[in-house]
C-alpha positions as CSV (number, residue, x, y, z in Angstrom):
1,X,-61.5,81.9,51.6
2,X,-60.5,85.8,50.6
3,X,-63.2,88.2,51.1
4,X,-62.5,91.6,50.5
5,X,-64.9,94.5,50.8
6,X,-64.5,98.0,48.2
7,X,-65.4,101.5,49.2
8,X,-64.9,105.0,48.3
9,X,-65.8,105.5,45.0
10,X,-67.8,108.8,44.3
11,X,-68.7,110.5,41.3
12,X,-66.3,113.4,40.2
13,X,-64.7,115.7,38.0
14,X,-62.6,115.5,35.4
15,X,-59.2,116.4,37.3
16,X,-60.2,115.4,40.5
17,X,-59.2,112.7,42.7
18,X,-60.3,109.8,44.8
19,X,-58.8,107.5,47.5
20,X,-60.8,103.4,47.1
21,X,-60.1,101.3,50.1
22,X,-60.4,97.7,49.2
23,X,-60.4,95.5,53.3
24,X,-60.7,91.5,54.1
25,X,-58.9,88.6,54.9
26,X,-56.5,88.2,52.1
27,X,-55.1,91.2,51.7
28,X,-51.3,91.4,52.9
29,X,-50.0,89.9,50.1
30,X,-48.1,87.1,51.7
31,X,-48.7,84.7,49.2
32,X,-50.7,86.2,46.0
33,X,-50.4,89.8,44.6
34,X,-53.8,92.1,45.8
35,X,-54.6,93.9,43.1
36,X,-57.5,96.7,41.2
37,X,-59.8,95.7,38.9
38,X,-62.4,98.3,36.8
39,X,-65.6,97.0,34.6
40,X,-67.0,99.9,32.7
41,X,-70.8,99.0,30.9
42,X,-70.6,96.7,28.3
43,X,-66.7,96.2,28.6
44,X,-64.8,93.0,30.0
45,X,-62.8,93.7,33.3
46,X,-59.3,94.8,33.1
47,X,-56.3,94.9,35.7
48,X,-55.3,98.2,36.6
49,X,-53.2,97.6,40.0
50,X,-51.3,95.3,40.9
51,X,-48.9,94.2,44.1
52,X,-47.0,91.3,45.3
53,X,-45.8,90.3,48.4
54,X,-42.1,91.9,47.7
55,X,-44.0,94.9,47.9
56,X,-42.9,94.9,43.4
57,X,-46.3,97.1,42.0
58,X,-47.4,96.7,38.4
59,X,-49.7,99.1,36.7
60,X,-52.3,99.0,33.3
61,X,-50.2,101.5,30.7
62,X,-53.7,103.8,30.9
63,X,-53.0,104.7,34.4
64,X,-49.3,104.7,35.2
65,X,-48.6,107.7,36.6
66,X,-51.8,109.1,37.5
67,X,-52.9,105.2,40.0
68,X,-50.9,104.5,43.3
69,X,-51.4,101.1,44.5
70,X,-50.5,100.5,48.7
71,X,-50.6,98.2,50.8
72,X,-51.4,98.5,54.6
73,X,-50.9,94.6,56.0
74,X,-52.0,96.0,59.5
75,X,-54.6,97.2,58.3
76,X,-55.9,94.3,56.1
77,X,-56.3,96.4,53.4
78,X,-55.2,97.8,50.4
79,X,-55.5,101.1,48.9
80,X,-56.2,103.0,45.3
81,X,-54.7,106.4,44.8
82,X,-56.2,107.7,42.3
83,X,-55.5,111.3,40.9
84,X,-55.9,113.5,37.2
85,X,-59.0,111.1,36.9
86,X,-60.5,111.3,33.0
87,X,-63.9,110.0,31.8
88,X,-62.1,106.9,31.1
89,X,-61.7,105.4,34.0
90,X,-65.6,105.8,35.3
91,X,-65.8,101.7,36.0
92,X,-66.7,100.2,39.1
93,X,-63.4,99.0,40.6
94,X,-62.9,95.6,42.3
95,X,-59.8,94.4,44.2
96,X,-59.4,90.7,44.5
97,X,-56.7,88.3,45.3
98,X,-54.6,87.2,42.5
99,X,-52.9,83.6,42.1
100,X,-50.1,84.3,38.9
101,X,-49.0,81.2,37.0
102,X,-45.6,80.4,38.4
103,X,-42.2,78.4,36.4
104,X,-42.4,75.0,38.0
105,X,-39.5,74.8,39.0
106,X,-38.0,78.5,40.5
107,X,-41.9,79.5,41.5
108,X,-41.3,82.5,39.7
109,X,-44.0,84.6,38.0
110,X,-44.3,87.3,35.7
111,X,-45.7,90.5,37.6
112,X,-48.1,91.7,34.8
113,X,-50.3,88.4,35.1
114,X,-51.3,89.9,38.4
115,X,-53.7,92.3,36.0
116,X,-55.4,89.4,33.9
117,X,-59.2,88.8,36.3
118,X,-58.6,85.6,35.0
119,X,-56.1,84.8,37.1
120,X,-58.8,86.3,40.5
121,X,-59.2,83.8,43.6
122,X,-62.3,83.5,44.5
123,X,-65.8,85.6,44.0
124,X,-65.9,89.0,43.0
125,X,-67.0,91.5,45.3
126,X,-69.8,94.0,44.6
127,X,-66.8,96.8,43.9
128,X,-67.8,100.8,44.0
129,X,-68.7,102.6,41.1
130,X,-66.8,105.5,39.9
131,X,-67.7,108.0,37.6
132,X,-65.7,110.9,36.1
133,X,-67.9,113.9,34.1
134,X,-65.8,115.8,31.8
């Protein structure tokens, strides 16, 4: 069973940077995508960034060019480097292993499906809070 723990959240000023970490079993993307998600108060959880077993990455349009996802398989750890943070990035951030739907014969999948919270595996962790003030 995949068990992941998020860390690294903090309160920063607009324009600042943070690096989130996600550690635990299942952080290898060997068979799944692994990704970052966030949920702001009163809002639905949304996908932020994901990486698959080929090292391909996908990002939500709102964070493209500002956030970078990476994996360190030797440490079973995934990272989210966040730069030029904005107040609208304020949210609880979660990591998860994700299994996107695959085509029956080819086994191919649509990488952006790795950003869908409904495709996440296992229970959500406690998350790590990111607060960006203007």
